[in-house]
C-alpha positions in Angstrom: 111.2 111.8 100.7 109.0 112.4 97.7 105.9 114.5 97.9 104.1 115.0 94.6 103.2 118.6 93.8 99.6 119.3 94.8 97.7 119.8 91.5 95.3 122.7 91.0 92.2 121.8 93.1 89.7 123.7 90.9 88.0 123.4 88.6 87.2 119.7 88.8 86.8 118.3 85.3 83.8 116.2 84.2 85.9 113.2 83.2 89.1 111.6 84.4 91.7 109.1 83.4 91.4 105.7 85.0 92.5 102.1 84.7 89.7 99.7 84.3 89.5 95.8 84.4 86.8 95.0 81.9 87.0 91.2 81.9 89.4 88.4 82.9 92.9 89.3 81.5 91.7 92.6 80.0 92.8 95.8 81.7 92.7 99.1 79.7 93.1 102.9 80.3 89.7 104.6 80.3 88.0 107.9 80.5 85.3 107.9 83.2 83.0 110.5 84.8 84.5 112.1 87.9 82.6 110.8 90.9 80.4 113.1 92.9 80.8 113.0 96.7 77.7 112.2 98.7 76.9 113.4 102.2 79.8 113.1 104.5 82.2 112.3 101.7 85.3 114.0 100.4 86.5 114.2 96.8 90.2 113.1 96.6 92.7 113.8 93.8 94.8 110.6 93.6 98.6 110.8 93.7 100.0 107.3 93.9 98.3 103.8 93.7 100.1 100.6 94.6 99.3 97.3 92.7 99.4 94.0 94.6 98.5 90.4 94.3 94.9 91.0 95.0 94.7 93.3 92.0 96.3 90.6 89.9 93.6 88.1 91.1 90.9 90.5 90.1 92.5 90.7 86.6 92.8 86.9 86.4 89.2 86.4 87.6 90.2 84.3 90.5 89.6 86.8 93.4 87.2 85.6 96.1 85.2 88.8 95.6 84.4 87.8 92.1 83.7 84.1 92.9 81.2 85.0 95.7 79.5 87.8 93.7 80.5 90.8 95.7 82.5 92.2 92.7 81.9 92.1 89.0 83.3 93.6 85.8 84.0 96.3 84.8 85.8 97.6 87.9 88.4 100.2 88.8 90.9 98.6 91.1 93.3 100.2 93.6 93.1 99.9 97.4 96.6 101.0 98.2 96.8 104.8 97.6 97.5 108.3 98.8 96.0 111.6 97.5 94.9 115.1 98.2 91.6 116.4 99.4 89.8 118.5 96.8 86.5 119.1 98.7 86.0 117.9 102.2 84.3 119.1 105.3 85.0 120.2 108.9 87.8 117.7 109.4 89.6 118.0 106.1 90.6 121.0 104.1 91.4 121.2 100.4 95.1 120.4 100.0 95.3 118.0 102.9 97.3 114.9 102.0 95.5 111.7 103.1 95.4 107.9 102.9 92.1 106.1 103.1 91.0 103.0 104.9 90.4 100.2 102.4 87.6 98.8 104.6 84.6 101.2 104.9 82.4 100.0 107.8 78.9 101.0 108.8 79.6 101.6 112.5 76.2 100.2 113.4 76.2 96.4 113.1 77.1 94.0 115.8 80.6 93.6 114.7 81.2 97.3 114.5 79.7 97.9 117.9 82.0 95.3 119.5 85.1 96.8 118.0 85.6 94.4 115.1 85.1 96.8 112.3 87.0 94.7 109.8 84.2 92.1 110.2 81.4 94.7 109.5 78.2 93.1 108.2 77.8 95.9 105.6 81.4 96.2 104.7 82.6 97.7 101.4 86.2 97.8 100.3 87.8 100.4 98.0 88.8 98.9 94.7 87.5 95.5 95.6 83.7 95.6 96.0 81.2 98.2 96.7 83.4 101.3 96.1 85.4 102.5 93.1 89.1 102.0 93.4 91.8 104.6 93.4 93.3 103.7 90.0 91.8 106.9 88.7 92.5 110.6 88.9 89.7 111.1 91.5 87.8 109.0 94.0 85.3 109.7 96.8 85.7 108.6 100.3 83.7 108.9 103.6 85.6 111.5 105.7 85.4 109.0 108.5 87.6 106.6 106.4 90.4 109.2 105.8 93.6 109.7 107.7 95.8 112.7 107.4 99.4 112.1 106.2 102.1 113.9 108.3 104.3 116.3 106.3 107.4 114.1 107.1 105.9 111.1 105.3 106.4 111.1 101.5 103.8 110.0 99.0 105.7 106.7 98.2 105.6 105.7 101.9 102.0 106.8 102.3 101.0 104.6 99.3 102.3 101.6 101.3 100.5 102.3 104.5 97.5 100.1 103.5 99.5 96.9 103.3 101.6 97.9 106.4 98.6 98.4 108.7 97.8 94.7 108.5 101.4 93.8 109.5 101.2 96.2 112.5 97.8 94.7 113.5 99.1 91.2 113.1 102.2 91.7 115.3 100.1 93.4 117.9 97.5 90.7 118.0 100.2 88.0 118.1 101.8 89.9 121.0 105.2 90.1 119.4 107.8 90.8 122.1 111.5 90.9 122.8 111.9 87.3 123.8 110.3 86.0 120.6 112.2 84.2 117.8 110.2 85.2 114.7 110.0 83.7 111.3 108.3 85.5 108.4 107.1 83.2 105.6 106.9 85.1 102.3 109.1 88.0 101.0 106.6 90.1 99.1 105.6 93.6 100.3 103.7 92.4 103.4 106.4 89.9 104.3 109.2 92.4 104.0 107.3 95.0 106.0 106.8 92.3 108.7 110.5 91.6 108.7 111.2 95.3 109.2 108.8 95.6 112.2 109.7 92.3 113.8 113.4 93.3 113.6 112.5 96.2 116.0 110.1 94.3 118.3 111.5 90.8 118.6 114.8 89.3 119.7 115.4 87.9 116.2 113.7 87.5 112.9 114.4 85.1 110.0 112.9 85.2 106.6 111.6 82.2 104.6 110.8 82.5 100.9 111.4 81.3 97.4 112.5 84.5 95.8 116.2 85.3 96.0 115.7 89.0 95.6 113.1 89.0 98.4 115.4 87.0 100.7 118.2 89.5 100.0 116.0 92.4 100.9 114.9 90.7 104.1 118.6 90.5 105.2 118.9 94.2 104.4 115.8 94.9 106.6 117.3 93.2 109.6 116.6 89.5 109.2 119.2 87.4 111.0 119.0 84.7 108.4 117.1 84.1 105.1 116.2 80.6 103.9 114.4 78.7 101.2 111.5 76.8 102.9 113.5 73.5 103.0 116.4 75.3 104.8 114.6 76.6 107.8 114.7 74.5 111.0 111.5 72.8 112.3 110.1 73.9 115.7 112.6 76.7 116.2 110.3 79.8 116.4 107.9 81.1 119.0 106.1 83.3 116.5 105.6 82.7 112.7 104.0 85.2 110.4 102.5 83.6 107.3 102.6 86.4 104.7 102.9 84.5 101.4 99.3 83.5 100.8 100.4 80.1 99.4 98.5 77.1 100.8 101.6 74.9 101.2 103.2 77.8 103.2 100.6 77.4 106.0 101.6 73.8 106.6 105.3 74.8 106.5 104.6 77.7 109.0 103.1 75.2 111.5 106.2 73.1 111.2 108.5 76.0 112.0 106.7 76.7 115.3 108.1 75.5 118.6 105.5 73.8 120.8 103.3 76.5 122.4 104.1 78.9 119.5 101.8 81.4 117.8 101.0 81.7 114.1 99.7 84.9 112.6 98.1 84.3 109.2 98.1 87.4 107.0 98.4 85.7 103.6 95.1 84.6 102.0 95.4 81.2 100.4 92.5 80.2 98.2 93.2 76.4 98.3 93.3 73.7 101.0 96.5 73.3 103.0 97.3 69.7 102.1 98.6 67.6 105.0 97.2 69.9 107.7 96.2 67.8 110.7 93.9 69.9 113.1 94.9 67.8 116.1 98.4 69.1 115.8 97.1 72.5 117.2 95.8 70.9 120.3 98.6 68.4 121.0 101.4 70.9 120.5 99.5 73.8 122.1 99.7 76.1 119.1 97.7 79.3 118.6 96.6 80.5 115.2 95.3 84.0 114.6 93.8 85.1 111.3 94.4 88.8 110.6 92.0 90.3 108.0 93.2 93.9 108.2 94.6 96.5 110.5 91.7 98.9 110.1 92.5 100.7 113.4 96.3 101.0 112.8 96.6 103.7 110.2 97.8 106.5 112.5 100.2 104.2 114.2 101.6 102.9 110.9 102.1 106.5 109.5 104.1 107.2 112.7 106.3 104.1 112.0 107.1 105.4 108.5 107.6 109.0 109.9 110.1 107.7 112.5 112.0 105.4 110.1 111.0 102.1 111.7 109.4 101.2 108.4 111.2 102.1 105.1 109.2 102.1 101.8 111.8 103.0 99.3 113.6 99.7 98.9 110.3 98.0 98.3 109.4 100.1 95.3 110.4 98.7 91.9 108.9 101.3 89.6 106.6 104.3 89.5 104.7 104.3 86.2 102.1 106.6 84.5 98.5 105.3 84.3 98.9 104.7 80.5 101.4 102.0 81.4 98.9 100.2 83.7 98.5 97.2 81.4 102.3 96.7 81.3 102.4 97.1 85.1 100.0 94.2 85.4 102.2 92.2 83.0 105.1 92.8 85.3 103.1 91.4 88.2 102.2 88.4 86.1 105.8 87.6 85.3 107.0 87.9 88.9 109.9 90.0 90.1 113.6 90.0 90.1 114.0 92.8 92.7 111.7 95.1 94.8 108.1 93.9 94.9 105.9 97.0 94.6 104.8 98.8 91.5 103.1 102.2 91.9 101.0 104.1 89.4 101.4 107.9 89.4 98.1 109.6 88.8 99.4 112.9 90.1 100.9 113.9 86.8 98.1 113.0 84.4 96.7 116.5 83.9 
């Protein structure tokens, strides 16, 4: 377990190191003003930040948030992170290690009041739209959006809590249970976390993907079998988790389901699923659940890392300083030949 040393909490400087996307295909190290927390907010000293496919879409200019106008350049990315409280309030003391909910909800709209906070009508998302991301030495967060990290959970695991909460929420909403035969489509970070959890909850789990290294990791994490898409048997699984975010994978996932099966869609495909026939859902009695985020599953997910049900270490390919942020994005562009996750270490920049 790795816990980064807590940096000196005072004095807070006026400027900070950050990584900023300035335009499509242009990401640069930058010096920015340290943000000032507003009422009810805490100032956080960032330790580790994970980069993912959504960050790469922001860099490429293809992210939904850019296309629909919620986000614009320049922006500081980073929604998978852990850090230390510098200034807080009644609930959080300086030095507390925390993770933050990506989705910051208002608590007042109709969706929030009916318990669907991930569908908040005034939603902002850290590092995506409405709030500065964590790819910087400091960020501010509402204290209501912070979750304390147990001492037994290292920083590297804490940095992966954000993608893991959606996996936990997805398997809960899909009612994953011991009698299920599960297939996970996609062997990136989210897919491999889904394999780990399904291996504990279901009777069996298989992995379906196109990356040999990801398939090998899936077997290490408890998958019974690991296939390329063409090698998986049709109509064999009672539950399929689509975690790849590729449009063709949605159609393949439906084909893997036994009649009466359930499909949990975590991956976000931005193109039509060619060949999808809606009547198939009715005639075969299939259920499809879209899972936007596991906003209410942070404490539960931290416990899964603490107890060893989820293991972050084999998922992490590299831990790089912020100055190497542009090369980290280059690695994401090229794809991988091993573990999927790249972390940026902001804990050692001062």
